[in-house]
C-alpha positions as CSV (number, residue, x, y, z in Angstrom):
1,M,8.7,26.4,0.0
2,R,5.7,24.5,1.5
3,P,4.9,21.3,-0.2
4,P,1.3,20.9,-1.6
5,K,-0.9,18.8,0.7
6,D,-0.7,15.6,-1.5
7,R,3.1,15.8,-1.4
8,Y,3.0,16.5,2.4
9,Y,0.9,13.4,3.1
10,L,2.9,11.2,0.7
11,N,6.0,12.2,2.5
12,I,4.5,11.1,5.8
13,S,3.6,7.7,4.2
14,K,7.3,7.4,3.3
15,E,8.3,7.9,6.9
16,V,5.7,5.3,8.0
17,A,7.4,2.9,5.6
18,E,10.5,3.0,7.7
19,R,8.8,0.7,10.2
20,S,8.4,-2.1,7.7
21,T,9.7,-5.5,8.6
22,C,9.7,-7.1,5.1
23,F,13.0,-8.2,3.6
24,R,12.0,-7.2,0.1
25,N,10.2,-3.8,0.4
26,K,9.5,-0.9,2.7
27,G,6.0,0.4,2.3
28,G,3.8,2.8,4.2
29,A,0.3,4.0,3.9
30,I,-1.8,6.7,5.6
31,I,-5.5,7.5,5.2
32,V,-6.6,11.1,5.4
33,R,-10.2,12.1,5.8
34,G,-11.3,15.8,6.2
35,D,-7.6,16.9,6.1
36,Q,-6.8,14.7,9.1
37,I,-4.7,11.5,9.3
38,V,-7.1,8.8,10.6
39,A,-5.0,5.7,10.1
40,T,-1.4,4.5,9.3
41,G,0.0,1.2,8.3
42,Y,3.3,-0.3,7.1
43,I,4.3,-3.7,5.7
44,G,4.7,-6.1,8.6
45,A,3.8,-9.5,10.0
46,P,0.5,-9.9,12.0
47,R,0.6,-8.7,15.6
48,K,2.5,-10.9,18.0
49,T,4.0,-13.1,15.2
50,K,7.6,-13.2,14.0
51,D,8.4,-11.1,11.0
52,C,11.1,-11.6,8.3
53,L,13.6,-9.4,10.0
54,E,13.3,-11.4,13.3
55,R,13.5,-14.7,11.4
56,G,16.4,-13.5,9.3
57,N,14.9,-14.5,5.9
58,C,12.1,-14.0,3.4
59,L,9.9,-17.0,2.9
60,R,9.0,-15.9,-0.6
61,D,12.7,-15.5,-1.5
62,K,13.4,-19.0,-0.1
63,M,10.6,-20.4,-2.3
64,D,11.7,-18.3,-5.4
65,I,8.3,-16.6,-5.6
66,P,8.4,-13.5,-7.9
67,H,7.3,-10.0,-6.9
68,G,3.6,-9.5,-7.5
69,K,2.6,-13.2,-7.2
70,N,1.2,-15.5,-4.6
71,Y,0.7,-13.0,-1.8
72,E,-0.9,-15.7,0.4
73,I,2.6,-17.2,0.9
74,C,4.0,-14.3,2.8
75,R,4.6,-13.5,6.5
76,S,3.7,-9.8,6.0
77,V,0.5,-7.8,5.6
78,H,0.6,-5.0,3.0
79,C,0.7,-1.4,4.2
80,E,-2.7,-0.6,2.7
81,Q,-4.3,-3.6,4.4
82,N,-2.7,-2.7,7.8
83,C,-3.9,0.9,7.4
84,I,-7.5,-0.2,6.7
85,I,-7.3,-2.8,9.6
86,N,-5.9,-0.2,12.0
87,A,-8.8,2.1,11.2
88,A,-11.3,-0.7,11.8
89,R,-9.6,-1.5,15.2
90,A,-10.1,2.2,16.2
91,G,-13.6,2.4,14.9
92,V,-12.8,5.0,12.3
93,S,-14.7,5.5,9.1
94,L,-12.6,5.7,5.9
95,Y,-15.5,6.5,3.6
96,G,-14.6,9.4,1.3
97,G,-11.0,9.5,2.5
98,D,-7.7,9.4,0.5
99,I,-5.0,6.8,0.9
100,Y,-1.4,7.8,0.4
101,I,1.0,4.9,-0.4
102,Y,4.8,4.9,-0.6
103,L,6.9,1.9,-1.6
104,E,10.5,1.2,-2.2
105,R,12.8,-1.8,-2.3
106,R,14.7,-2.5,0.9
107,N,17.9,-1.2,-0.8
108,G,16.2,2.2,-1.4
109,E,15.4,1.6,-5.1
110,R,12.1,3.4,-6.0
111,I,9.3,1.4,-7.4
112,N,5.7,2.2,-8.3
113,S,3.5,1.9,-5.2
114,F,0.4,0.9,-7.1
115,P,-1.7,-1.5,-5.0
116,C,-2.0,-5.2,-5.8
117,F,-5.4,-6.6,-6.7
118,I,-6.2,-7.6,-3.1
119,C,-5.4,-4.1,-1.8
120,K,-7.4,-2.5,-4.6
121,K,-10.5,-4.5,-3.7
122,M,-10.1,-3.5,0.0
123,I,-9.6,0.1,-1.0
124,I,-12.8,0.0,-3.1
125,N,-14.8,-1.7,-0.4
126,A,-13.6,0.7,2.3
127,G,-15.2,3.6,0.3
128,I,-11.9,5.4,-0.2
129,K,-12.1,8.1,-2.8
130,R,-8.5,8.6,-4.1
131,A,-5.3,6.6,-4.0
132,I,-2.1,8.8,-4.2
133,C,0.8,6.6,-5.0
134,S,4.6,7.2,-5.3
135,T,6.2,6.3,-8.6
136,K,9.6,4.9,-9.5
137,E,10.4,8.3,-11.0
138,G,9.9,10.0,-7.6
139,E,6.6,11.6,-8.7
140,M,3.1,10.8,-7.6
141,R,0.2,9.2,-9.4
142,I,-3.3,10.0,-8.3
143,F,-6.0,7.4,-8.9
144,D,-9.8,8.0,-8.7
145,V,-10.9,4.8,-7.0
146,E,-14.3,5.0,-8.7
147,E,-12.4,4.7,-12.1
148,W,-11.0,1.3,-10.9
149,T,-14.6,0.1,-10.3
150,K,-15.8,1.4,-13.7
151,D,-12.8,-0.2,-15.5
152,W,-13.6,-3.5,-13.8
153,Q,-17.2,-3.3,-14.8
154,E,-16.3,-2.8,-18.5
155,R,-13.3,-5.1,-18.6
156,D,-11.9,-7.9,-16.4
157,I,-9.8,-7.3,-13.4
158,L,-6.9,-9.1,-15.2
159,D,-6.9,-6.3,-17.8
160,D,-5.9,-3.8,-15.1
161,K,-2.8,-2.0,-16.4
162,D,-1.8,-0.1,-13.2
163,Q,-0.9,-2.8,-10.7
164,Y,1.9,-3.8,-8.5
165,G,4.6,-6.1,-9.7
166,E,6.6,-6.7,-12.8
167,K,4.8,-7.7,-16.0
């Protein structure tokens, strides 16, 4: 049986995640516009710098920083960020596209792939229409990005209930 398009693209983002170089997580993202993949990205260190796998450790683990906190202290760039950056490097518009995000722990444990605040802000500003995210139950959750904007207009960003990390 053929998978529906959203499942098909989410499965591709899972394969992209296999390139991740983070000690904690494997994450992949793809952006689809007009039923065509226009960008991919995975969790990894900036180009031409050493990643966690090369260094043999996770800086955040060494500093006992919990998941979902203090992203500025990390060698890696999130898969959503890398996906948006890769599109910009290629001169590709993301406006009106969909981002598919897959995330799991390095040990294969499924977790919700809901974007962090930084990635949500980038997704909003890139003009992406929908975010299709894998869940810890193996399902998918589809977010209308415009709803994030409306929610933050009415309430504060910190009231956001669907975010990455443990609460």
